[in-house]
C-alpha positions as CSV (number, residue, x, y, z in Angstrom):
1,M,-12.5,-1.1,-23.7
2,R,-11.2,-4.4,-22.2
3,T,-11.8,-5.1,-18.5
4,L,-10.6,-7.8,-16.2
5,L,-13.5,-9.5,-14.4
6,L,-13.6,-11.5,-11.2
7,P,-13.6,-14.3,-10.1
8,D,-12.1,-16.1,-13.2
9,L,-9.9,-13.1,-14.3
10,A,-11.4,-13.0,-17.7
11,L,-10.8,-10.1,-20.1
12,V,-14.1,-8.9,-21.5
13,E,-15.3,-5.8,-23.5
14,R,-17.1,-3.0,-21.6
15,P,-18.4,0.4,-22.9
16,D,-15.8,3.1,-22.8
17,P,-16.3,5.5,-19.9
18,L,-16.7,9.3,-20.2
19,P,-15.2,11.8,-17.7
20,A,-17.8,13.8,-15.7
21,E,-17.2,17.3,-14.3
22,G,-13.8,17.5,-12.6
23,E,-12.8,14.1,-13.9
24,L,-9.9,12.7,-16.0
25,L,-10.2,9.9,-18.5
26,V,-7.0,7.8,-18.1
27,A,-5.6,5.3,-20.5
28,V,-4.4,2.8,-17.9
29,R,-0.9,1.4,-18.7
30,A,-0.2,-0.6,-15.5
31,V,-2.0,-1.7,-12.3
32,G,-0.5,-2.6,-9.0
33,L,-1.7,-5.9,-7.5
34,N,-2.6,-6.0,-3.8
35,R,-3.6,-8.5,-1.2
36,A,-7.0,-6.9,-1.2
37,D,-7.4,-8.1,-4.8
38,L,-6.6,-11.6,-3.8
39,L,-9.2,-11.5,-1.0
40,Q,-11.8,-9.9,-3.3
41,R,-11.4,-12.7,-5.8
42,L,-12.1,-15.2,-3.0
43,G,-15.2,-13.3,-2.0
44,R,-13.7,-12.2,1.3
45,Y,-13.2,-8.5,0.7
46,P,-16.1,-7.0,-1.3
47,A,-15.7,-3.6,-2.9
48,P,-17.0,-0.6,-0.9
49,P,-20.4,0.8,-2.0
50,G,-20.1,2.8,-5.2
51,W,-17.2,0.8,-6.7
52,P,-17.4,-2.0,-9.2
53,A,-18.1,-5.4,-7.5
54,D,-16.7,-7.5,-10.4
55,I,-13.6,-5.5,-11.5
56,P,-10.5,-5.6,-9.3
57,G,-7.7,-3.1,-9.0
58,L,-6.9,-0.5,-6.3
59,E,-4.0,1.5,-8.0
60,Y,-3.2,2.5,-11.5
61,A,-0.8,4.5,-13.7
62,G,-1.5,5.8,-17.1
63,I,-1.9,8.9,-19.3
64,V,-4.7,11.5,-19.4
65,T,-6.6,11.2,-22.7
66,A,-9.6,13.5,-22.1
67,L,-10.8,16.0,-19.5
68,G,-14.2,16.6,-17.9
69,R,-15.6,20.1,-17.6
70,G,-13.8,22.3,-15.1
71,V,-10.5,20.3,-14.8
72,T,-7.6,22.6,-14.1
73,R,-4.8,20.5,-12.5
74,F,-4.0,18.2,-15.4
75,A,-3.9,18.4,-19.2
76,V,-4.3,15.7,-22.0
77,G,-1.0,13.9,-22.2
78,D,-0.1,14.1,-18.5
79,R,1.0,11.0,-16.8
80,V,-0.9,10.2,-13.6
81,M,-1.2,7.5,-10.9
82,G,-3.5,7.0,-8.0
83,L,-5.7,5.0,-5.7
84,V,-9.3,3.9,-6.3
85,G,-11.8,1.8,-4.3
86,G,-11.8,-0.8,-7.1
87,G,-12.2,-1.2,-10.8
88,A,-8.6,-0.2,-11.9
89,M,-7.9,-3.3,-14.0
90,V,-9.4,-1.7,-17.1
91,E,-8.0,0.0,-20.2
92,Q,-9.7,3.2,-19.5
93,L,-10.6,4.7,-16.1
94,T,-12.2,7.9,-14.9
95,V,-10.9,9.5,-11.7
96,H,-11.4,12.9,-10.1
97,E,-8.5,15.2,-10.7
98,D,-8.1,15.9,-7.0
99,E,-7.5,12.1,-6.4
100,A,-4.8,11.8,-9.1
101,L,-1.1,12.1,-8.5
102,A,1.4,13.4,-11.1
103,V,3.9,10.7,-12.1
104,P,7.6,11.9,-11.7
105,D,9.5,11.7,-15.0
106,R,12.0,9.3,-13.6
107,L,9.4,6.6,-13.0
108,S,8.3,4.1,-15.7
109,D,4.6,3.2,-15.9
110,V,5.2,-0.1,-14.1
111,E,7.1,1.7,-11.3
112,A,4.4,4.4,-11.0
113,A,1.7,1.7,-10.6
114,A,3.7,0.3,-7.7
115,V,3.6,3.7,-5.8
116,P,0.1,4.7,-4.7
117,E,-1.0,1.9,-2.4
118,A,2.5,1.1,-1.0
119,F,3.7,4.6,-0.4
120,L,0.5,6.3,0.6
121,T,-0.2,3.5,3.1
122,A,3.3,3.5,4.5
123,W,3.4,7.3,4.8
124,D,-0.1,7.5,6.3
125,A,0.7,4.7,8.8
126,L,4.1,6.1,9.9
127,V,3.4,9.8,9.9
128,L,-0.3,10.4,10.3
129,R,-1.4,7.4,12.3
130,G,1.8,6.2,14.0
131,R,3.1,9.8,14.6
132,A,6.7,8.6,14.2
133,E,9.2,11.1,15.5
134,P,13.0,11.4,15.1
135,G,14.7,8.9,17.5
136,D,11.7,6.5,17.5
137,R,12.2,2.7,17.1
138,V,9.7,1.4,14.6
139,L,8.8,-2.3,14.2
140,F,7.2,-3.2,10.8
141,H,5.8,-6.7,10.4
142,A,6.2,-8.5,7.0
143,V,8.7,-5.8,6.0
144,G,9.4,-7.4,2.6
145,S,5.9,-6.5,1.3
146,G,5.2,-3.6,-1.0
147,V,4.2,-1.4,1.9
148,G,7.1,-2.6,4.0
149,T,9.7,-1.8,1.3
150,A,8.2,1.7,1.0
151,A,8.2,2.2,4.8
152,L,11.9,1.3,5.0
153,Q,12.8,4.2,2.7
154,F,11.0,6.7,4.9
155,A,13.2,5.8,7.9
156,P,16.2,8.1,7.0
157,L,13.8,10.9,6.1
158,L,12.0,10.6,9.4
159,G,15.0,9.9,11.5
160,V,13.7,6.7,12.9
161,T,15.3,3.2,13.5
162,M,13.5,0.6,11.4
163,I,13.2,-3.0,12.6
164,G,11.4,-5.5,10.4
165,T,10.1,-9.0,10.7
166,S,9.9,-11.7,8.0
167,R,9.7,-15.4,7.7
168,T,12.7,-15.6,5.4
169,A,16.3,-14.5,5.9
170,E,16.6,-13.7,2.2
171,K,13.9,-11.0,2.4
172,L,15.6,-9.5,5.5
173,A,18.9,-9.3,3.6
174,R,17.3,-7.5,0.7
175,C,15.6,-5.2,3.2
176,A,19.0,-4.4,4.7
177,A,20.0,-3.0,1.4
178,L,17.1,-0.7,1.5
179,G,18.0,0.6,5.0
180,L,16.6,-1.9,7.5
181,H,18.5,-1.4,10.7
182,H,17.6,-4.8,12.3
183,G,15.9,-7.8,10.9
184,V,13.9,-10.4,13.0
185,L,13.1,-13.9,11.7
186,T,9.6,-14.9,12.9
187,T,10.2,-18.6,12.3
188,D,12.0,-18.5,15.7
189,N,9.4,-18.8,18.5
190,Q,11.5,-16.4,20.6
191,W,11.4,-13.7,17.9
192,P,10.1,-11.0,20.3
193,A,13.3,-11.1,22.3
194,A,15.3,-10.4,19.1
195,V,13.5,-7.0,18.7
196,G,15.6,-5.7,21.6
197,D,14.6,-2.5,23.4
198,P,10.9,-1.4,23.4
199,V,9.6,0.3,20.3
200,Q,7.5,3.4,20.0
201,V,5.6,2.4,16.9
202,I,4.5,-0.9,15.5
203,I,3.0,-1.2,12.0
204,D,1.2,-4.5,12.0
205,T,0.0,-6.5,9.0
206,L,-0.3,-9.8,10.9
207,G,-3.2,-9.3,13.2
208,A,-4.4,-11.9,15.7
209,T,-1.2,-14.0,16.4
210,A,1.0,-10.9,16.8
211,L,-1.3,-8.9,19.1
212,A,0.0,-10.0,22.5
213,H,3.6,-9.7,21.4
214,N,2.9,-6.3,20.0
215,L,1.5,-5.0,23.2
216,G,4.5,-6.4,25.1
217,L,7.0,-4.8,22.8
218,L,5.6,-1.3,22.8
219,A,7.1,1.3,25.1
220,P,4.9,3.5,27.3
221,L,2.8,5.8,25.1
222,G,3.5,3.5,22.1
223,R,1.3,3.4,19.0
224,L,0.1,0.2,17.3
225,V,-1.1,0.8,13.8
226,V,-3.0,-2.2,12.4
227,L,-2.8,-2.4,8.6
228,G,-3.8,-6.0,8.0
229,T,-4.9,-9.3,9.6
230,M,-3.1,-12.0,7.7
231,T,-3.1,-14.4,10.6
232,G,-6.7,-13.7,11.7
233,N,-9.1,-11.0,12.8
234,E,-9.9,-12.1,16.4
235,A,-7.7,-12.2,19.4
236,T,-8.0,-11.6,23.2
237,M,-6.3,-8.5,24.6
238,D,-4.8,-7.7,28.0
239,L,-6.4,-4.3,28.5
240,G,-4.3,-3.9,31.6
241,V,-1.2,-3.6,29.4
242,V,-2.9,-0.9,27.3
243,L,-3.9,1.0,30.4
244,R,-0.5,0.8,32.2
245,K,1.5,1.8,29.2
246,R,-1.1,4.3,27.9
247,L,-1.0,2.7,24.5
248,S,-2.8,3.9,21.3
249,I,-4.2,1.3,18.9
250,V,-5.5,2.5,15.6
251,G,-6.7,0.7,12.5
252,T,-6.3,2.1,9.0
253,A,-7.3,1.2,5.5
254,M,-7.2,3.1,2.2
255,R,-10.0,1.4,0.3
256,N,-13.0,2.5,2.3
257,R,-12.1,6.2,2.6
258,G,-14.5,8.7,1.2
259,P,-13.7,11.3,-1.5
260,A,-12.9,14.2,1.0
261,E,-10.5,12.1,3.0
262,R,-8.8,10.6,-0.2
263,R,-8.4,14.1,-1.7
264,A,-6.9,15.6,1.5
265,L,-4.4,12.7,1.7
266,V,-3.4,13.1,-2.0
267,A,-2.8,16.8,-1.5
268,R,-0.5,16.3,1.5
269,F,1.3,13.4,-0.2
270,S,1.8,15.5,-3.3
271,A,3.4,18.2,-1.3
272,D,5.4,16.1,1.1
273,V,6.3,12.9,-0.7
274,L,6.2,13.3,-4.5
275,P,9.3,15.5,-4.4
276,Q,11.2,12.6,-2.8
277,L,10.0,10.2,-5.5
278,A,11.0,12.7,-8.1
279,S,14.5,13.1,-6.7
280,G,15.1,9.3,-6.3
281,A,15.2,9.4,-2.5
282,L,12.2,7.1,-2.6
283,R,11.8,4.4,-5.2
284,P,9.2,1.7,-5.7
285,I,10.4,-1.9,-5.5
286,V,8.8,-4.1,-8.2
287,E,9.3,-7.9,-8.0
288,S,7.6,-8.7,-11.2
289,A,5.6,-7.1,-14.1
290,V,3.1,-9.5,-15.6
291,P,1.0,-8.9,-18.8
292,I,-2.6,-8.3,-17.7
293,A,-3.6,-11.1,-20.1
294,E,-1.7,-13.4,-17.7
295,A,-3.3,-11.9,-14.6
296,A,-3.8,-15.3,-13.0
297,R,0.0,-15.8,-12.9
298,G,0.4,-12.5,-11.1
299,Y,-2.2,-13.4,-8.6
300,D,-0.4,-16.7,-8.0
301,L,2.9,-14.9,-7.5
302,L,1.4,-12.7,-4.8
303,A,-0.5,-15.5,-3.1
304,G,2.7,-17.5,-2.8
305,N,4.1,-15.0,-0.3
306,T,7.5,-15.2,-1.8
307,T,7.5,-11.9,-3.6
308,F,9.6,-8.9,-2.5
309,G,8.0,-5.6,-3.1
310,K,5.2,-5.3,-5.6
311,V,3.7,-7.3,-8.4
312,V,2.3,-5.2,-11.3
313,L,0.0,-6.1,-14.1
314,A,0.8,-4.2,-17.4
315,W,-1.4,-3.6,-20.5
């Protein structure tokens, strides 16, 4: 099989994998590209133990071509998608059946590859970590990202008001079409004032430079969910604000979760969210689909920070 290797993004031949007990062999048709892939290529985000160090890719979509012993949830010919800790940018991939998601018929392979990381992360951050409730005001930083455009679509399902930040007015306008209630341009130094009333939940992808503002914007008993640190990892914190407001701060990441945690999340997502994707109430937003042979161009698109939604590499 052909495999995309780091750091030069060269396609090379590797032996075909075989499914072990409980596993599916998947012919990969498309792979979502994520910021973690950019960082891994730069040597700044190594794969967790047990995952390939030299093959990028955290999410995939494809078709089941063989079954390991004991598989009961899927059959040969089924379309599946899912998350892995790395190594998805291959023609053939083995995954445990309990970590795979069925692809709704209405989604193309490219659209399906744009679902797992964005929608699992958004749903986990909003519902499980942020505990968003009807009537809450939710602030999402970098709302034009793949995760942000997914989170926006959960707003009417959860009954929350969604506020989003971006550095470009164009992205905010496109987010409004997806249901963003209020957009905030962060190019204005006074942007926190534009958020308006305090918020109950903040989903943060920015990190260091936004921390003080985030703590100030949260209402009492507010929840700060940290998804990323695009502006840096280290910042000072006024713990007095945390104490006075009884704030909760939680970090979350998909990549380093163990099998038990991934499988539990997939089970809940299958029950609660897949029906919404199947009905069209939720839909992945794909900025660009790039042939995997031109992977460098896809990486450059994502690194340019101008994309809206997801970049997908397709075989």
